[in-house]
Residue frames relative to the residue before (quaternion, step in Angstrom):
aa qw qx qy qz dx dy dz
M 1.0000 0.0000 0.0000 0.0000 0.00 0.00 0.00
F 0.6807 0.4954 -0.2577 0.4741 3.54 1.00 -1.00
L 0.6767 0.5307 -0.3191 0.3982 3.55 0.91 -0.93
N 0.7428 0.4082 -0.2030 0.4903 3.55 1.08 -0.77
A 0.4537 0.7210 -0.4232 0.3085 3.59 1.31 -0.12
P 0.4976 -0.6271 0.5058 0.3214 3.62 -0.99 0.71
R 0.5813 -0.6182 0.4079 0.3370 3.57 -0.97 0.83
K 0.6509 0.5416 -0.3385 0.4104 3.57 0.89 -0.83
E 0.6084 0.5328 -0.3560 0.4682 3.61 1.14 -0.57
I 0.6547 0.5028 -0.3105 0.4713 3.57 0.92 -0.85
H 0.6799 0.4945 -0.3057 0.4469 3.52 0.84 -0.99
L 0.6589 0.5150 -0.3044 0.4559 3.55 0.92 -0.85
F 0.6401 0.5196 -0.3266 0.4621 3.55 1.02 -0.79
F 0.6578 0.4975 -0.3278 0.4608 3.59 0.91 -0.81
L 0.5991 0.5499 -0.3469 0.4673 3.58 1.17 -0.60
I 0.6659 0.4781 -0.2880 0.4950 3.55 0.96 -0.93
A 0.6571 0.5062 -0.3219 0.4564 3.61 0.92 -0.82
F 0.5934 0.5668 -0.3483 0.4531 3.58 1.12 -0.74
F 0.6754 0.4872 -0.2980 0.4666 3.54 0.93 -0.96
Q 0.6214 0.5456 -0.3339 0.4524 3.60 1.06 -0.80
I 0.6654 0.5020 -0.2939 0.4678 3.58 0.90 -0.94
C 0.6568 0.4948 -0.3169 0.4726 3.55 0.95 -0.90
G 0.6377 0.5272 -0.3272 0.4563 3.58 1.04 -0.79
L 0.6532 0.5062 -0.3194 0.4638 3.58 0.91 -0.85
I 0.6549 0.4910 -0.3144 0.4808 3.62 0.90 -0.86
G 0.6628 0.5237 -0.3099 0.4364 3.55 0.92 -0.91
V 0.6735 0.4988 -0.2877 0.4636 3.58 0.91 -0.91
L 0.7551 0.4238 -0.2214 0.4486 3.54 0.84 -0.94
F 0.8526 0.2174 -0.0627 0.4710 3.58 0.84 -0.86
I 0.7537 0.4147 -0.2343 0.4527 3.63 1.04 -0.50
D 0.7400 -0.2792 0.2684 0.5499 3.58 0.14 -1.35
R 0.3232 -0.7949 0.4779 0.1880 3.58 -0.11 1.31
D 0.6923 0.5115 -0.2821 0.4237 3.54 0.78 -1.10
L 0.6619 0.5051 -0.2954 0.4684 3.56 0.96 -0.96
T 0.6773 0.4952 -0.3013 0.4530 3.56 0.87 -0.94
L 0.6889 0.4811 -0.2925 0.4565 3.56 0.85 -0.86
S 0.5898 0.5717 -0.3768 0.4281 3.60 1.13 -0.44
L 0.6499 0.5202 -0.2986 0.4667 3.57 1.29 -0.39
T 0.3434 0.7740 -0.4687 0.2514 3.61 1.36 0.06
P 0.6534 0.5116 -0.3447 0.4387 3.68 0.79 -0.85
Q 0.6305 0.5251 -0.3271 0.4687 3.62 0.98 -0.88
N 0.6534 0.5133 -0.3278 0.4496 3.62 0.92 -0.83
L 0.6446 0.5201 -0.3123 0.4654 3.57 0.98 -0.81
L 0.6642 0.5151 -0.3008 0.4505 3.55 1.02 -0.77
V 0.5978 0.5646 -0.3503 0.4484 3.54 1.11 -0.78
T 0.6687 0.4894 -0.3007 0.4721 3.59 0.90 -0.96
T 0.6564 0.5167 -0.3236 0.4444 3.59 0.92 -0.88
F 0.6656 0.4723 -0.3210 0.4805 3.63 0.89 -0.89
S 0.6240 0.5327 -0.3666 0.4388 3.64 0.99 -0.63
I 0.6029 0.5464 -0.3486 0.4652 3.62 1.06 -0.64
F 0.6900 0.4692 -0.2867 0.4708 3.56 0.86 -0.93
F 0.6323 0.5386 -0.3340 0.4456 3.58 1.04 -0.77
I 0.6841 0.4878 -0.2917 0.4571 3.62 0.96 -0.86
Y 0.7307 0.4561 -0.2645 0.4337 3.58 0.83 -0.97
E 0.4690 -0.7259 0.4392 0.2453 3.54 -0.79 1.10
D 0.7510 0.3756 -0.2193 0.4968 3.58 0.85 -0.89
K 0.1829 -0.8476 0.4887 0.0966 3.52 0.26 1.29
I 0.6165 0.5438 -0.3431 0.4543 3.61 1.06 -0.70
K 0.6637 0.4931 -0.3146 0.4663 3.60 0.86 -0.78
M 0.6416 0.5061 -0.3196 0.4796 3.57 1.03 -0.84
L 0.6330 0.5308 -0.3327 0.4548 3.61 0.95 -0.82
R 0.6227 0.5427 -0.3274 0.4588 3.56 1.00 -0.84
F 0.6831 0.4745 -0.2780 0.4806 3.53 0.88 -1.00
F 0.6149 0.5512 -0.3522 0.4405 3.57 1.01 -0.74
I 0.6340 0.5229 -0.3172 0.4734 3.59 1.02 -0.85
F 0.6721 0.4912 -0.3149 0.4559 3.55 0.87 -0.93
A 0.7113 0.4661 -0.2719 0.4504 3.60 0.72 -1.11
F 0.6331 0.5277 -0.3211 0.4666 3.60 0.97 -0.84
S 0.7138 0.4667 -0.2818 0.4397 3.60 0.75 -1.06
I 0.6616 0.4878 -0.3227 0.4692 3.63 0.92 -0.82
G 0.6756 0.5031 -0.3034 0.4455 3.57 0.85 -0.96
F 0.6821 0.4864 -0.2905 0.4623 3.55 0.90 -0.95
L 0.6586 0.5307 -0.3155 0.4302 3.59 0.91 -0.90
V 0.6810 0.4612 -0.3177 0.4717 3.62 0.84 -0.84
E 0.6565 0.5076 -0.3425 0.4405 3.56 1.03 -0.57
V 0.5920 0.5571 -0.3403 0.4726 3.54 1.18 -0.60
I 0.6558 0.4909 -0.2920 0.4936 3.53 1.01 -0.89
G 0.6727 0.5149 -0.2972 0.4405 3.57 0.96 -0.89
V 0.6987 0.4821 -0.2825 0.4467 3.55 0.84 -0.95
N 0.7647 0.4210 -0.1955 0.4469 3.56 0.86 -1.03
Y 0.7952 0.2873 -0.1530 0.5115 3.57 1.09 -0.55
G 0.4416 -0.7341 0.4234 0.2945 3.60 1.26 -0.06
I 0.5756 0.5617 -0.3954 0.4437 3.59 1.18 0.43
I 0.6898 0.4501 -0.3752 0.4252 3.60 -1.30 0.22
F 0.8457 0.0942 -0.0034 0.5252 3.57 0.47 -1.24
G 0.5915 -0.5215 0.3999 0.4671 3.57 1.11 -0.61
N 0.6251 -0.5388 0.3897 0.4088 3.63 -1.20 -0.10
Y 0.2268 0.7721 -0.5562 0.2075 3.50 -0.58 1.21
T 0.1845 -0.7700 0.5993 0.1178 3.57 -1.23 0.35
Y 0.4108 -0.7045 0.5155 0.2632 3.56 -1.11 0.66
G 0.4106 -0.6792 0.5524 0.2549 3.57 -1.22 0.65
T 0.7024 -0.4987 0.3425 0.3750 3.58 -1.25 -0.32
V 0.5114 0.7058 -0.3982 0.2860 3.56 1.18 -0.53
L 0.7437 0.4474 -0.2625 0.4217 3.60 0.87 -0.84
G 0.6259 -0.6203 0.3017 0.3639 3.52 1.30 0.34
F 0.8511 -0.2238 0.1472 0.4515 3.51 -1.41 -0.34
K 0.2066 -0.8027 0.5545 0.0740 3.52 -0.97 1.01
V 0.1385 -0.7201 0.6740 0.0889 3.49 -1.31 0.57
L 0.8232 -0.0127 -0.0211 0.5672 3.62 -0.70 1.04
N 0.6820 -0.5410 0.2581 0.4191 3.57 1.06 0.97
V 0.6352 0.4627 -0.3315 0.5220 3.60 1.27 0.37
P 0.4371 -0.6973 0.4988 0.2720 3.59 -0.86 0.87
L 0.5214 -0.6532 0.4440 0.3231 3.56 -0.85 0.85
M 0.6018 0.5837 -0.3561 0.4126 3.59 1.13 -0.58
I 0.5347 0.6275 -0.4119 0.3882 3.53 1.22 -0.35
G 0.6212 0.5263 -0.3185 0.4855 3.60 1.10 -0.74
V 0.6285 0.5181 -0.3220 0.4826 3.53 1.04 -0.78
N 0.6515 0.5360 -0.3052 0.4417 3.54 0.96 -0.88
W 0.6297 0.5260 -0.3183 0.4749 3.60 1.05 -0.78
F 0.6502 0.5216 -0.3200 0.4503 3.53 1.04 -0.84
F 0.7856 0.3705 -0.2598 0.4220 3.60 0.46 -1.00
L 0.6104 0.5050 -0.3713 0.4843 3.60 1.14 -0.35
S 0.6169 0.5302 -0.3515 0.4635 3.58 1.10 -0.55
I 0.6301 0.5260 -0.3210 0.4725 3.55 1.04 -0.73
A 0.6675 0.5054 -0.2983 0.4583 3.55 0.85 -0.98
C 0.7137 0.4566 -0.2724 0.4560 3.60 0.82 -0.96
G 0.6085 0.5431 -0.3288 0.4760 3.53 1.19 -0.70
G 0.6542 0.5301 -0.3043 0.4455 3.63 0.95 -0.85
I 0.6439 0.5205 -0.2970 0.4757 3.52 1.06 -0.86
S 0.6795 0.4959 -0.2819 0.4614 3.59 0.92 -1.05
D 0.6082 0.5531 -0.3626 0.4390 3.61 1.04 -0.66
M 0.6594 0.5118 -0.2923 0.4667 3.53 1.09 -0.70
M 0.7142 0.4883 -0.2446 0.4377 3.55 1.09 -0.79
F 0.8236 0.1817 -0.0410 0.5357 3.56 1.00 -0.82
N 0.3883 -0.7189 0.5293 0.2288 3.60 -1.20 0.56
K 0.7272 0.4346 -0.2424 0.4728 3.58 1.04 -0.76
L 0.6662 -0.5734 0.3332 0.3412 3.50 -1.24 0.80
L 0.7299 0.4589 -0.2792 0.4227 3.62 0.58 -1.10
P 0.6330 0.5067 -0.3436 0.4738 3.67 0.89 -0.77
R 0.6378 0.5375 -0.3353 0.4379 3.59 0.98 -0.75
I 0.6877 0.4909 -0.2729 0.4600 3.50 0.95 -0.99
F 0.6518 0.5160 -0.3068 0.4634 3.58 0.98 -0.90
F 0.7057 0.4767 -0.2969 0.4319 3.57 0.77 -1.01
A 0.6309 0.5363 -0.3213 0.4594 3.57 1.02 -0.82
S 0.6594 0.4999 -0.3020 0.4734 3.56 1.04 -0.85
F 0.6046 0.5446 -0.3343 0.4755 3.56 1.11 -0.73
L 0.6577 0.5034 -0.3289 0.4537 3.61 0.93 -0.86
M 0.6079 0.5475 -0.3523 0.4544 3.55 1.05 -0.78
V 0.6810 0.4905 -0.2848 0.4632 3.62 0.85 -0.94
L 0.6366 0.5385 -0.3277 0.4443 3.55 0.99 -0.83
L 0.6470 0.4928 -0.3189 0.4866 3.61 0.99 -0.73
D 0.6379 0.5332 -0.3320 0.4456 3.56 1.00 -0.80
L 0.6033 0.5728 -0.3339 0.4432 3.55 1.14 -0.77
L 0.6526 0.5144 -0.2868 0.4768 3.54 1.08 -0.83
I 0.7089 0.4944 -0.2599 0.4306 3.55 0.96 -0.97
E 0.5875 0.6539 -0.3602 0.3121 3.59 0.97 -0.96
P 0.6935 0.4922 -0.3081 0.4264 3.66 0.76 -0.90
L 0.7206 0.4430 -0.2268 0.4827 3.50 1.24 -0.65
A 0.4863 0.7139 -0.4186 0.2802 3.56 1.17 -0.54
P 0.7084 0.4374 -0.3049 0.4626 3.62 0.73 -0.86
V 0.5933 0.5687 -0.3435 0.4545 3.60 1.08 -0.71
L 0.7527 0.3934 -0.1984 0.4892 3.58 0.90 -1.00
N 0.4319 -0.7254 0.4293 0.3209 3.56 1.34 -0.07
F 0.2850 0.7538 -0.5208 0.2816 3.49 1.15 0.77
W 0.7083 -0.2823 0.2421 0.6001 3.54 0.75 -1.22
E 0.1451 -0.7936 0.5857 0.0784 3.58 -1.23 0.32
F 0.3384 -0.7399 0.5500 0.1883 3.54 -0.97 0.93
E 0.6010 -0.5343 0.4582 0.3787 3.51 -1.29 0.51
G 0.7995 0.2177 -0.1945 0.5250 3.59 -0.71 1.02
G 0.5528 -0.6848 0.3494 0.3216 3.54 1.31 0.11
I 0.7394 0.3281 -0.1953 0.5546 3.63 1.25 -0.24
A 0.4583 -0.6797 0.5073 0.2657 3.52 -1.01 0.91
P 0.3791 -0.7366 0.5048 0.2426 3.64 -0.78 0.91
I 0.6867 -0.4759 0.3418 0.4302 3.59 -1.25 0.23
K 0.6094 0.5789 -0.3562 0.4082 3.55 1.06 -0.75
N 0.5488 0.6069 -0.3927 0.4198 3.57 1.20 -0.54
Y 0.7101 0.4508 -0.2609 0.4738 3.60 0.82 -0.95
I 0.5958 0.5343 -0.3514 0.4858 3.57 1.12 -0.66
G 0.6638 0.5096 -0.2973 0.4596 3.55 0.94 -0.94
W 0.6353 0.5261 -0.3163 0.4686 3.57 1.00 -0.86
F 0.6442 0.5203 -0.3210 0.4596 3.58 0.95 -0.91
M 0.7139 0.4792 -0.2769 0.4290 3.58 0.72 -1.09
T 0.6491 0.5002 -0.3153 0.4786 3.57 1.07 -0.79
S 0.6463 0.5119 -0.3033 0.4777 3.52 0.99 -0.84
F 0.6169 0.5426 -0.3545 0.4465 3.60 0.97 -0.76
L 0.6590 0.5191 -0.2985 0.4552 3.58 0.89 -0.92
I 0.6870 0.4767 -0.2904 0.4652 3.53 0.89 -0.94
Q 0.6575 0.5116 -0.2935 0.4689 3.57 1.06 -0.82
L 0.5938 0.5519 -0.3614 0.4607 3.57 1.07 -0.57
I 0.6458 0.4801 -0.3097 0.5064 3.58 1.07 -0.82
Y 0.5916 0.5695 -0.3563 0.4458 3.63 0.97 -0.79
Q 0.7314 0.4372 -0.2539 0.4577 3.54 0.77 -1.02
R 0.6419 0.5180 -0.3233 0.4639 3.56 1.01 -0.82
M 0.6823 0.4622 -0.2872 0.4882 3.63 1.02 -0.63
K 0.2878 -0.7785 0.4972 0.2529 3.65 1.36 -0.26
I 0.0409 0.8360 -0.5408 0.0839 3.52 0.73 1.07
S 0.0128 0.8527 -0.5221 -0.0124 3.65 0.94 -0.98
F 0.0787 0.8313 -0.5418 0.0956 3.60 0.64 1.18
S 0.7254 -0.4530 0.3269 0.4022 3.53 -1.27 0.48
P 0.3497 -0.7436 0.5219 0.2289 3.71 -0.56 1.00
L 0.6462 0.5279 -0.3418 0.4323 3.61 0.97 -0.75
F 0.6807 0.4742 -0.3031 0.4689 3.56 0.83 -0.99
S 0.6149 0.5617 -0.3360 0.4399 3.59 1.05 -0.83
V 0.6682 0.4951 -0.2996 0.4676 3.59 0.86 -1.00
L 0.6812 0.5038 -0.2918 0.4439 3.57 0.82 -0.95
V 0.6617 0.4909 -0.3110 0.4738 3.57 0.91 -0.89
Y 0.6733 0.5100 -0.2952 0.4466 3.55 0.86 -0.99
L 0.6814 0.4730 -0.2921 0.4761 3.62 0.92 -0.89
S 0.6282 0.5320 -0.3439 0.4517 3.58 1.02 -0.69
Q 0.6432 0.5136 -0.3083 0.4769 3.56 1.10 -0.73
M 0.6368 0.5073 -0.3137 0.4886 3.60 1.03 -0.87
G 0.6640 0.5211 -0.3100 0.4376 3.60 0.85 -1.00
F 0.6292 0.5649 -0.3182 0.4286 3.52 0.97 -0.90
F 0.7450 0.4151 -0.2129 0.4769 3.53 0.74 -1.10
I 0.5976 0.5250 -0.3678 0.4816 3.65 1.07 -0.62
L 0.6854 0.4738 -0.3155 0.4541 3.61 0.76 -0.85
L 0.6255 0.5267 -0.3275 0.4734 3.59 1.01 -0.77
F 0.6374 0.5585 -0.3336 0.4129 3.55 0.92 -0.88
F 0.7363 0.3930 -0.2295 0.5008 3.60 0.98 -0.88
L 0.7690 0.4131 -0.2172 0.4368 3.65 0.99 -0.62
I 0.6421 0.5694 -0.3519 0.3735 3.58 1.05 -0.58
């Protein structure tokens, strides 16, 4: 996989990894609040990298609109009505909010869906296994983030613990987005997908043990 990978994918990954390492150092040892305030910029760098790598920009833009809209809409319903995910509120770290939900959450749904879809494409040939596995990967990452979310001022659930319905909601939302991903035949880079996903996992696992 690495030997045949386009150089631009490798270069962009190292750029993203560099930001992740700087973020980890900043949160742990320098200035947590300042470092976390740069989270939206970090999300945008990853998103722009996805567009840069993918040849069919129009198709990717269409998928971005679908993933962003679905992810943002379910979050608006979740935050304002306490359904889908449970009772929770967003902090200030993720930036500007519309209807009590940061716009960056829609971006987050997009790039995580791309990464999980790219990995699943590599693992399975049939449609349903691809959708199910990608949705599982989405939920797995959410499981890692949830204990840290209140500490990092991302979001916080009532009572301090995410309920089971949160993970069910994540899976169902992910399933819908992955269905669109597969129907549109995105077929994103498996290498870049794996690297981005693992860098996200590594970041939150290290924070979990060190923060």
